[in-house]
N, C-alpha and C positions, 0 to 999 in steps of 0.2 A: 410955693408948696408943690412937692412933686406930684406928678400925675398918677392916679391910682391904676394899677395894672389889673387886668381881668384875671380872675382865679381859674386855673386850669386843673380840673380834678383828675385828669389822666396822668398827671405827674405825681399823684399821691399814691404811696405804697400802703395799701390797706392792711398788709400784714404787720406794719409797724404801729398801727393805731390800736390803742387799748380800749376795747369795748366792754370790759369786764363789769363796769358799773351799770351800763345799760342792760347787759344780759342778766345780771342779778335782779334789776328792777322789774324787767318785763318777762322773767322766766315763768313758764306755765307748768304747774305741778300736776302730773297725771295721777289719777287715783291709784291707791296701792293695788298692785297686781293687774293694772289695766293693760300694760304692754305685754304681759304673759298670755293674753288672750289672742295675740296675733301670731300668725306664722307666715313666712315668705317661702314660696315654692318656685324653685328655678328649674329649668329644663323643659318648660312648656313650649309648644310649637310657635314659631315666628310666622304669623299669617297676615294677610291684608286686613286693613281696618274693617272691611265689610264682613269678615269672618269672625270678628271679635265677639258678637253676641252668641254665635253658635259655640265658640270655644268656652265662653263663660258658662253657658248652660251645661256643657259636658263636665267641666271642672266642678261646678256647683253640685252636680249629682254625685261625683266621686268624693268630694270633701264632705258632703252632707252625710255620708255613711259613718263619719266619726263624731258627729255632734251637730247641734243647731248653729247654722251660719248666720251671723248678724250682717256681714258685709263681705263682698268679694270684688276686688278691683283688678281689672286687666289693663295695665298701662299701655298706651299707644304712643309711638314716636315716629314722626315722618311717615305716617300712613300705614305703619305696620305695628303689630304687637311686639313687645320687647323680649318675650321669652321667659318672663317671670310674672307672678301674681301675688297679691296680698289677700289673706283670708283672716277675718275676725270671727271668733267663736263667742258663744255666750259665756263661757268660763275657761279658766286655764287648763282644767283637766281634759276638756275636749281638744284643745290645741295639742296637748301631749299625746292623746290618742291618734291624732292625725300624723304626728311625727313618727310614732311607733309603727303604724300600719301602712303609711304611704311613702315614707322616705325610701328611696331606691326602687320604687315600683315602676314597672315599664308601662307607659301610656300606650305606646305602639312600638313598631319595630325600630324607629329612629329616635324615640324620645323616652328618657328616663327621668322621673320626678325626683328632685332633691329638696326635701322639706326640712326647714329649721325654724327655731324660735326667732322672732324679730329682735328680741333682746340679745341673742347670740350675735346677730349681724352687727348691732351697735357695739358690742363688746370687742369684736374682732377689728372694727374700724378704729376704735379708740386705742386699742393696743398696738396699732401700727402693723398688724399682720396682713391687712388688706391694703394694697397699694394701687395707685392709679395706673402705674405702668406695669406691664406684664413681665415677670421674671421667669425666663425659661428654666424649668427644673433641670437639675443636673442628673443625667442618666449614669448610674454606677457602671464602672468598667466591667465588662464580661469576664467572669472567672471560670476557667475551664477546669473540670474535674476529671479530665481524661475520658477514655472510652468506657462507657457505663456497662458494657457487656464484655469486658476484657477476658472474663473466664472462658468465653466461647472460642478464644484464640489459642487455647492450649493445644499444643501439637499432638498430644496423646489423647485428646478428647475426654479428659478426666472430669469427674463431677466434684463439686464442693459441698461441704456440709458444715454446720455450725454446732459447736459444743459449748454448753453453758454449765460450769461447775463452780460452786461456791459463789464468789464475786468476780470470777474471771470468765471471759467469753473469747473464743477463738474461732477462726474460719480455716478449714483444712482441705487439702486435696485428697480425694479418696484414691487409694492405691491397693484395692482388693485386700489380700491378707497381709500386706506389708504395713509397716508403721506409717501413719499419715504424715504428710508434709504440710507444715503451716503455710497458708497463703499469705497471712500477715502474722505478726507477733501477737500472741494473746494479750488482751487488754483487761485490766481490772476496772471496776466501777463503770462499765460501759452502759449499764442499764440498772434501773432501780427495781425492775419487775421482770419482764420477759422481753425477748426479741422476736421480730416478725419479718419474714421476707415478703416482698410484693409478689403478686401472682406469677410474673414472668421472671423474677429473680433480679430485676434491675436495681431495686432499692432494698435497703435493710433499715428497719425502724426500731428505735429503742425508746423506752418510756422513762420519764423523769417526773419529779413532783410538779414542775411547771409546764409540762407538755411533752411533745414528741420531737425526736431528732431523727433526721433522715441522713443515711450514709450511702456511699456508692463509689464506683471507680475501682481501679486495681488496688489501691491502698486504703480503700474504705474511708475516704475523707468525708467530713461533715458537709452536706450539701445545703440543708435548710433546717429551720425550726418551725414548729407549729405550737403556738402559745395557747395552752388549754390546761389551767391549773387542776391538779388532782385527777388527771385523766386515768381511767382504769381499763378501758377496752378500746381496741383499734381494729379497723377493717379497711380493705382497699378494693377499688372497683376492678373488674376483670382485666381491663386494658391499662391499668396503672395511671389513670388520669386523675382520680379523686381518692382522698383519704377521709375516712369517717372516724370520729373520736367521740367518746362518751365519758362524762365526768359526773359523779354524784353531786358536785357542787354547782349550783346555777351560776350563769354568767352575771356578774355584778359590774355595772359601769362606775368608774371613778367619778367623784364630784366634778362639776364644771370647772372649778378653779384649781383642780389637781394638775400638776405638771405632766402626768402621763396621759391625760385625757386626749390630747392632740394626736398621740401616736397609738391610741388604743384601737385594736383591729375591729372591734364589734360596735355596731351602732345601737341606738335606742331600741330598735325592733328586736334585738337579741337579748334584751334584759330578761333574766330568769330562765333562759333556755339551757339545756344540758347536752344536746346532741349537735355536732358541728360537722359539716361537709367542707373539705378543703380542696383547693386546686393545688396539686402537687408541684406543678411547674412554677407557680407564682408564690406559693406558701401563704396564700390569702384565703380567708373563709368566703365561701360562695353561698352558703345557706345554713341556717340554724333552725333547730326545732325544740319545742318543749316536749317532754315525755307525755304519752297518753295517760289519762287519769287512771286507767286500770293497771299501769305499770309503775306509777309514781312511788308507791309504798311497798313494792314487792322486794323481798330479800334477795331472790335470785332473778337475774335479768336474762331473758332470751336474747341471743345474739347470733347474727347481726339484726339490728332493727331496720336498717336500710338495706334493701336488696336490689340488685342491678341486673339489667338485661345483658345478654352476652356481648353486645357491642358498645356498652356504656352510653347508649342513647337514651335510655329511660331508667329511672329508679323509682322505688315505691316503698311506702311504709303503711302499716296497718293501724287503724284506730277503731274505736267502738262503732260497729255497724257501717264501716266505710273503709275503702282502700284509696289512699292518695297516691296517684301516679303522676310523676313529674317528667316533663320534657327537658332533658339536660341541656340540649342545644338551644333551647328557647328560655335561657336564664332560669332554669328550674321552675318554670311556671306549670301549674296544673294543666293536664290535658283537657282541652275544652273548657278550661277555667272553672272546673268543678270536680268534686269528689265522686268516686264510683260508689254508689250506695249499695252495700251488700249486707243485708240484715244478718247479724250474728256471725260474721266471718271469723274463723278460728285460726287459719294459717293460709299462706300462699307461697308459691315458689316460681321463679322465672325458669324457662327452659334454658339449659346451659349452652345450647347452640342454636343457630338459626334453623327454623323449621320450613321446609319446602312443602307447603300445603298443596294437596292435589288440585284444588281449584285455581291455584296460581303458582304452579310448579316452576315456571321459568323466571319468577321474580328474583331480582338481584339488587340488593342483598336479600337473603331469606327473611322470613317473617319473625317478628318478636312475639312470643307467646308466653303466657303465664297461666298457672292453675291455682285454684283455691277450693276450700271446702267450708260448708256451713252445717251446723248441727240440726237435729230435729227440734221442732217447736210444736206448740199445741195444734196448729193447723197446717203444718208443712213438714215434709220429710227432709231428711238430711240430703245434701247435694254435693257432688264433686263436679266442678266445671272447668272448662278451658276457654281462655279469653285471648283475643288477638289485639295487639296495639299497633298504631294509636287509635284504631276505630272503636275500641272497647266493645266489640261485638263478641258475644258468647258463641263459640263454635260448637261446643258439645257439652251436655249436662247429663249426669247419671243420678237418678233418685235412689236413695238408700233408706232402709228402715231398721229399727232396733239397733242403732249405732251407739257404741260407747266412745269410740275414738277413731280418728283417721290420721294417716301420715302419707305425704307425697314423696315419691321417689322417681326422679327423672333419669332416663338413660343419658350417657355422657354427650351424645350428639343431638339430643332432643327429639329423637325419632319415636320413642315410646315413653309413656308415663304409667307408673304403677301406683294406684291408690290403695294402700293397705287399710282395710276397714275392719276394725275390731267390733264385732257384734255380740249381742247377748240374747239369750232365750227370753221368752215372755216373763218367766219368773225372775230373770236377772241373776240367777244363781250360777249360770255357766256362760263362759265366753268362748267365741271361736272367731276365725278370721276368714274374710272374703277378699280376694284380690281382684281389682278392676284395672285392666290393662288397656290403655288408650293407644291406638295406632295412628299417630299424628299425620303421617304422610300418605295414608290411604284415603280413598274417596269417602266422604261423610264421616270420617274418623270413627271406625268401628271400635267397639269396646268388648273385650272378652272377659268373662267372669269366671273365676276359679274359686270354688268353695272348698274350705279345709275344715277339718275337725279340731285341729290344734290352734293355738294362738301364736302368730308369727311375731317374733321379737326383733328380728333384723332382716333386712333385704339389701342386696347389692347387685346392681346391673353390671354386666360386662361393658366397659366404657365405649367400645366401638362395635359391639355385637348385639345380638338379640337374646343372649342367655342371661339368666339371673339365678342367684342362690338365696335360699331362705334358711333361717334358723327358727325353729318352732318348738313348742312344748305343750303338753296337755294342760288345760286349766283345771287344776284339782287342788284342793286344800291339803291333800295328803302328800304332795310333793316334798321330798326331803332334799335340801340343798347339798347334803353330803353325797348324794347319789346322782350320777349323770342321767338326766332325763331329756336333754335337748336332742333334736333331730336336724340333720343337715339334708336339704333337698335341693337337687340341681334340676333346673328347668331349661328346655330348649324347644324350638318350634318343630312340629312334626313334619316329616318328609314322606311323600308318596311316590310310587313308581308310575311313570307316565311315558309310555311308548319306548320300546327298545331298552327297557330297564333303567331309564334316566330318572334320577331322584330329583323331585321338584319340591322345594319348601312351601308349606302353607302356614299361614299365620294362626296357628293353634298351639298354645303352649302346653306341654305335658311334662310331668316329672319323670326323668329317665334314671335317676339314681337317688336313693334315700338311705342315710346311715343314722341309726338311732344310738342312744346311750352315750351322748357327748356332753362335755362341759362347755363347749365353744359358745361364745356369745357375741363375737365380733367377726365380720367378714371384710376382707380387704382384697379387692380384685387388682391385678396388675394393670397399670395405665395402658398397656398395649394389649390387654386381654390374654386369654388362654390360661394363665396361671392365677391361682387364687389361694389365699392363706386364711385358714380358720384359726382364731385365737380364743383362748379362755383367759379372761381377765377377771379374776375373782379373788378378793382379799390379797394374800401374798402369793397364792399359787397361780401358776400360769402354764399354758401349753400352746404350742404352735403346730399346725398340720398344713403341709404343702400339697396342693392338688394340681394336676395337669388335666385340662378338659379336652385336649386333642392328643391324647397319648397314642403314639404310633405302635400299636400292638393289637393283639387279639382282644375283642370286646368280651368282657365277662358275661355270664348268663343272666346275672341279676340286673343288667342294664337293658333298657328298652332298645329294640332294634329299629324303632321308627324315627330315631334322630341320628344325626351324623356324629354327635359328640361321643367321646370315649373318655371317661374320667378315671384317673388313677392316682392313688395317694403315693407321693414320692418320698416324703420324709415326715418325721414327727420329732419334736424337741420339747423338753421340759424347760420352762423359764420362770424361775421363782421371782415374784415381785413385778412382773410385766405390767406396765401402766399405759404405754403408748406403742403404736405401730404405724409405720409410714413407708410407702414405696418410693424408690427413686424414680424420676420421671421417665426414664427409658424402659422401666419394667424389668431390669436385669437384677436389681438388688432390693432388699427390704431391710429396714432397721427397726429393731424393737429396743425400748429402753425402760428403765425403772427410775422414776423421778422422785427426788427427795421432797418435792412439794406434796406428795401424797403419802409416802411412808419412808422409813429409814432402813429398809431391808435390801441388801445387795444392789445398791444404786450403781448405775452404769449403763452400758449399751452393748448390743450384739448386732452384727451385720451378717445376713445370709444372702446367698444368690437365689435365683428364682426357682431352683429345684431343691432348695432346702439344705445346701451345704453351708456350714458355719465358716465364715471367712475371718472374722475378727471379733474379739470379746475383750471388754475392758470393764473392770470393777473400779468405780471412782466414788470416794466418799464425798457427799454433798453435790452429786451430779443432779442437774435440774432438767435440761432439755437437749434434744438432738433435732436438728432441722436440716433436711436436704435443701440445697439451693435449687429453686425451680429453673426451668429453661423455657425460652419462647418456642413457639411452634416452628417446626423444621421448614426451611426454605427450599428443600429438595422437591423436585417434581416427581410425579409417578414414574417417569422414565428413568430419572436418576436413581430412585430407590430400586428399580428393577435391575439396573446395572450393578448396584452394590450387592444385591442378592446373588447375582450370577458369579461375582468375584469374591464371594464370602469366604471360600476356602483359602484363597490367596491372602486376603486380609487377615484371616484368623491365624495363619501361619506366621505372618509378620508380627501380630500382636503377641502371640505366644513366645516368640523369640525375644521381643522387647521385655516381656514380663520376666522371662528366665534370666536375662541380662541384669535386670534390676534387682532380682532376688539373690543372685550369687555374684559377688564381685570377681571371684576367680574365673568363673565361667564367662563373665562379661569380657575380661581381658583376653581370654582364649578366642571368643567369637570375633572380637575386634581385630586381633592379630591375624586370624584366618581371612577376614574380610580385606585387610590391608594387603596380604600376600596375593589374594585373588585379584585385587585391583591392580597391583604392580605387574602381575603376569599378563593381564589383559592389556595394560598400557604398553608393555614391551612387545607383545604380539602385534598390536596396532601399528607401533612405530616400525617394526620389521616389514610388515605388509606394505606400508607406505614406501619404504625404501626400495623393496623389490619391484614394486609397481613402477617407480620412477626409473630404476635401472633398465627395466624391460622396454620402456618407452624410448629411452635414449639409444639403446643397442639396435633397435629395429625400426628406427624412424624412416630410413631410406628403403628398406626392403618391403615394408608394408605388410610383412607376414612374419610369423614366428616359426622358427625351425625347431622341430622336435627331434631330440637325440635319444636313442634307446641304447642302454648299456646292460649287457647280460653278464651276470656274475654267477659262476658255478661254485658250489660248496659241497665237498665230499663229506657226507655224514657218516658213512660206514664203508669199509673196504674188506672184501673177503676173497681169498685166493683158493681156487679149487683145481686140482689136477685131473684132467680127463684122459683116459686111456685111449 
C-alpha cells in the first residue's frame, strides 16, 4: 500500500475552486435600503493613530450637519489613518444630503472630501472599472490654436468688428470710410442667438441649444465647449478667466445606470441649479448656484447675477437680506465662511478699478471695494455704503430719507462713486434727485451732496476724469412725450486762483453748462474722455449730438468760468430707428445700429468719428448686431506715449498717405512710382559717393594730403562797344 503524502494547500489555486454552493448557502441578506444609509468619504487626512479620535470628532461634527449619524468608522492601518472613513446615517435621505452638500468640500488647504454612496463603490468594483493596479490616464496631445491676439499684429493697427445679419455672422477689418475687409469668410448658423466678445477681445462666444462654444485665433477656430442646455444669458469675468451662464432649465443628473452618467460634468450638489461658473481654460464648471427665491419666478431677469472685482479675485451675488462674497482663489469659498448680512439690500456694484485708499495709499495691488444700498424701513433710514474686501469693513455710509430709488455709478478708475438718489416729498406726489458723490481716494472718504429739482434719468462719468454728465427732466404729469423736455447738464470740479494766478482744482462739483429742450435719453462718453455723444432712442426716431468738453476756443458767456472745461457741440445727426450705440476702444470712432430684434425699420449701422463726421453707412435687411472687438490694456509706458505724442504730426502724415493710397488705386501707383524713383536716386548717389571716396584714398595714400585745384572760367554775358572822342 503506497505511503500517504501530506496535503500541501499552497499548491492549490483558489481561483479554480467553485465556492458558489457555499456562498449561496451562507449569504447574508441585508435589509432593503440598508446599504443606502452608508457613505464612504475619501480625501480625509492621513494622520498617526493617536490623532484618530480627534479626526473622528471633527468629521462627526461635519457629517452631523446632514443628519443623525448611527456610526462613523475611521480605519487605521500600520499605525496611521487610511485617508477614508465610513459613515452610517439613520436613513437613506440623510446619506443623500451628505453627498449633495459635502462632496467636493474643502476640509483644509490640502484636503478635499469626496463623498459617495457605498453602493456606488460596490457597483464600480463589480463592473471592473476599479482595478488593483493604477493605470496612468492618457493626457491628450496639446492642440495649438495659434496666437489668440493675432489682430494686434496688424501692421496698420486696424480694429475689428462683428456684423450679424439674418443667419450670417462675419468679422471685418475697419477701414474708415472704405469698404470693410473680411478677417474671415462670413459664416452661417454660427450662433442660434447672439455673439459675445470677452472683455479683452481674446475669445468670441456663441450660443447654441446645448450650451456655449468658444472661438479664437486668427481663423476663429473652435477652442472649447461649455455644456449647459437651453442657456440664455452669458457673462465673462474682467480678466477672461471665468464664464458665467444661466439657463431657465435646472440641471438634472442622469440616472445612475445611464451611459452618460460617468462623463456628466455636474455632481449631485448641482442638482436643480441654473447658474454656472466655468473655468475658460479647462472648460469645466467650478461652481453652480440656485436662483434666489425672489428671482425664481420673475419674467425679466437682472443681469449679470454674478459680479466680479476688477482683478477676478472676488465675485459676489445678492440674495434676500445678504450678500454672498466668494474668494475665487480659495476654491470659491465664502469669505470668512459666512454671508455678509445686509438687511434689505437692493443692489451692489464692484469698483471697476483698484482703489488707493488714503489710509493705505502705497498698497500694491490697490484695494478691492464694492458699494451697496438699502431702502428705508420702519426704524431705519435708507443707506448707501462702501465696503472693503476681504476685511468686509464698511469704510463710509451715508444715511438718506424719503427715498424712492437709488442707483450706483462708478467712475472708470474707481476714484469716485455717484449714488443717484431719487427722493419724494412727504406727500409722495413729486419726485426729485439728490446726488451723493463719494471721493474714494481722499482721507475719510468725503461725500458731496448735490440737490436738484428735476429727476435724473441718466448719468455718465468721464472714464479717466472727474467730469460727469446728467440727463434730467421735471417730474410732472403734464409732460408730453411729443415735446422735448429733457435737460443736459455738464459737471466739473471748481477751480480757484491761488498765488500768482495759478488755478488749483478743489473737489466741489458745479454744473458749468446746461442745455434744455432735448429728446436725448442716453449718454456715451468716449473711453479716452473729452468727447461725449448724447443720443435719443425713442420708438423709431433717433438723434445723435457730439460734444467736445475741451474745445480749444473762446469760452461762451453761458458757461461757468470757475471750471477749466469748455464744451462745444460739434455735430448733430438724425438717425431713424437707432437702437444701440457703442464706442470703439480707442475713442476715435463710434457705431450706432438699428437692430431687427427690436423693430424692422431701416435696419443697419452707421459709423462716425469722434467729432461727428459720418464715415460709413449700410442699410441691411435682417441686421441684428454690431460689436467692436475689445482690446487689452496698452503695454506702452508713460514715456513711450509721450514720444508718440511728440511725433504725432509725422505719424499722422504717414497714415494719411497710406489712407490716400488705399482709397485711390491710380494715386497709389503714382506714389509708389515716385518712391521707387527716389529710392533709385539715393542708391545711385550712395554708390557714387563710395566710389569717389575710394578713388581719393588711392590717389593720395602717399602724399597724406589732398591737393586743391582752382579753375576760373569767364563767361561774357554782354558786350558793348563805345567810341570815345
